[in-house]
N, C-alpha and C positions, 0 to 999 in steps of 0.2 A: 107303295112302301114309304113309311115315314123316315125322316133323316134326323140324326142328332145335330142340333144346332143350326138347321137350315135346310132348304130344299136342294135337290140335285140340279147342278148347273154346269156340269162338265164331267168328262170321262176319259181316263187314260186307257186307251184300247190295248196297250201293251201289257199292263200289269193287272187290269181289272180293279183298280182302285179309283174311286171318285176323287177328283182334284178339288172340288168345292162342295163337299157334302157335309161340312161341319167337322171334318177330320183333319187334324193338323199334320201335314206331310213333311214338316221340317225334320232334318236328320237323314234325308235320303240322298239327294243330289250332291250335297256338300260333304258327304261322309267320306273321308279319306281312308284309304287302305294302307296298312303298313305291313312289312315283312320283317320279323325280328327273330333272333336266335333266343328262344325261350327255354324254359326248363320246367320240370315237374316239381312243384313245391310240396304237395301232399296228395295222397289218395286215401279216401275214407269210404268204408262200406256203409251204405244207407239202404237198409232193407235188401231188396234184390238187385240194387244198383250200386254204382260207385261214383262218388263226388270227387272229381279231379280238379285241383287248384294249380294253375299254371302261372309262372312268372312271365308276363308278356307286356313289358312297358310299351306304351304307344297304342296298344290295342284297347286297353281299359279306358283311356281318355276319350275314345271315339265310340264307345259302346252305346247302342240303342237297343231296347228290348225287341227281340225278334231277329237280330243279326246272328251271324255264325262265323266260325273260323275254320280254316283247314290246317291240319297238322301233318307235317312230314314225319312219318314214323321211323324209329331207329332200330337198332339191334339187327336180328336176322331178316327183318322186313325191309330194311332201308334200300336194298338194291332191287326189290321186286314188287313193292306195293305202292300204288298210287296214294297221294295224300288223302286223308279222310276228313270229311266235313262233320262238325259238331255244333249244334245250337248252343249259344251262350246262355248260361244260367244267370250269372251275375258278373260284374266286373268292378274292381276298386282301383281307382287311379293312383292312390297313395298308400303307403304302408312301409313296413320295415324292409320289404324286398322290392319296393317300387310297385308299378302297376301289376295287378293280378287279375286273372280271369278264371271263371269256374265253368266246367261242363259236367253234365251228368250222363253216364253211359251205362248200358246193360251189356254184359259180356255175351256176345252171340257168335263171334268168329275169331280168327287168329289175331287180327289187328286190335280189336277191343280187349282181348285177353292179354295181349302184350302191354297195352296202355294201363290196364287195371293193375298190373303187377309191377309197373315201372317204379323204381325207388326214387326218393327225393334226389334232385340234382340231375336226373336224366335229361339230356338236351333234346329239344324239339324245334323244328322250324315252324313258326306260327305266322299265318297270314290272316289278316282281318282288321276290323270287322267287315264282313262281306254281306251282300244282299240288302234288300229293302226291309226295314224293320216295320213294326206295327205303327199305324197311324193313330194319333191320340185325338180325342175329342177336343174341340176348341172351347166348349162350354161344359160345365158339370152335368153329367148324365148318369144314368144307371147302366152298369156294365155287368155282364155275366161272362166269366172266364171258364172255359171247358178244357180240361187236360186229361191225358191218358198216360199212365205209367211215368217213365222217365221223360217222355216227350213234354210233360207238363212243366218242366224246369224253367223255360223262358217266361212263363206266365207270372212268376213271383216278382221279378223286376218290373214287369208291366204293371202289376197291381200297385206297386209303390208309386210309379209315375202317375197312374190314374188317380190315386188318392191325393197326390200333390195338387192335382187340378180340381179337387173337390168332388170327384165322382164317387158314387156308391158302388162298391165292388162286391159281387157275389161269386163264389167259385164252386165248380163241379169237378170232382176228381174221380177217375175210374181206372180200373185195371182188371186183369184176369183174376187175381187173388189179392188178399190183404197185403201180403209181402211185396207185391209188385206196385203198390201205390207209392206215390212220392209226394212228400210235403204236406200231409194232412194236418199235422199239429201246427206247422207254421201258417198254413192257410187259416186255421181257426183263430190265430192271434191277429192276423193281418186283414181279414175281410169281414164284411157284414154277416155273411152266412156261408156255410160249407155243406155241400151235398155230396155224399159218397155212394158209388155204385161199383159192385164187383160182379163179374160174370158167374163166379161160383157161389155168390151169396155169403161169403165168409165175413163180410162186414158191409154195412149200409144196404142199399137196395140191391136186389138180385137182377142182373141183366146188363144191357148195354148202357153206357153212360149217357148217350144221346136220348134215351127213353125218358129220362127225368126232366128234360128241358122244357117241353110244352107247358107243364104245370108251373115250373119255376119262372119261366118268362112271363106267364100270365100273372103270377103273384107279384113279381117285382116290377112289372111294366118296363122291362129292360129296353134300352135304345140300341145297344151294340153288343154283339156276341163275338168274343175272341176265342179261338179254338186251336189247340195243339195236340196232335195225336195221329193215329193211323188214318189212311184215306177214308175208311168206313166211318170213323168218329167225326172227321171233318165234314164229310158229306151229310151225316145226320145233323150236325150242328148247323150247317148252312140251311138245310131244309126247314129245321125248326125255327131258325131266325126269320127266314123269309115268310113262313106261315104267320109268324107273330107280327111282322112288319118292322123288323130290326135289321140293321146292317150286320154283316158277318165278315170277319177277317180270319183267315185260316192259315196256319203256319205248317208248311210241308216239312216233314222230318227228313233229314239226310238219309236215314235208314231206308225210307220208302222211295225217295227220289234222289239217288246218289248224285253228289255234286263235286266230283273229284278236282276239277280245275278251279271252281269258285269264281271264275271270271267270265263265263259264257263262251269261251273259245272252243270248247270241245263239243258243245251241243249234246251233251250226254244226259241232260236233265230236263228235257222239254215236257211241257204240260199243256194239254188241250184246253183252250179257253175261248169263250164266246164274247165278242165285243158288243158294245151297245148297238152297233149296226146289225147285229145278228150273224155276223160272219165268224166262223171258227178259225182260229189260228193257233200256232204253237208258240209258247213263250218259254223262256229259260228260267227255271226255278231259282237259280243262283244269282241272277241279275234282276229280272223283273219280279222275282219273288225273293225269299221263300214265302213271304206273306202275300196272299192273293185274296181278292174278294170272293167269298165262298159261293155266291150265287152265280158267278161267271165261270167257274171251273167245271169242265165236263167230267164229272167224277166217274161215270161209267166207262169212260175211255182211258182213264189214268192207268 
């Protein structure tokens, strides 16, 4: 396997991330976590999803693409619901309301239904940013970003950071239907190319998003694949990257691997992973992840 910016010279057996593989790991160990009394600033409908902007000073200043927050929900859920984890879409440390953070959610159950309907000013306990974010290449390389539905939201801030480092960025976005896609227009403005796939064929290629990767990786000669989506999409992206000889970083969605405590104390989000020594072990998605090296995760056991 080739490596962006240099050869493999070390391996973190806990997280499945290479420590000296040409990927810049800054922003992980020194990332401080804060707990603040935040509030809902706005909720906007975006296709089949909701873009929620939170006033969360302190969180935005520490934001790195791939990190997440936990929210203590209010209303009728306050006494009987565990905090919910949400991947961060973007964060802005300054503004009229102080630091703000954005999440994108799809209404699937009572908690997300409550948050999607929360009026401006609704108070929330916000803890974050949590987890290990995406590692960035130390040198300009070609990157392919693969996202599925609302899970693709963290990739847009990542694309900005990659472009700042001189990287060429291509994006692949997929979903069940056209309405379930997220960020296609923004991706077209912000990346070198955008490929779209829907399972029902309503727009773009028909089928799974990972199916378009082999051809795209060959055409772009990508060095790194970043993926955010369901386990099936992450697995497919990891397999395609390995076959091409690229590194893959996969972001586990809180919906698929719940992370209620966000600190690793509850051990409710363990993920099977194989270290470089070939030994299988369980790591916690909320602390050793949620970004993990795709070729180290035992996807069939997840």
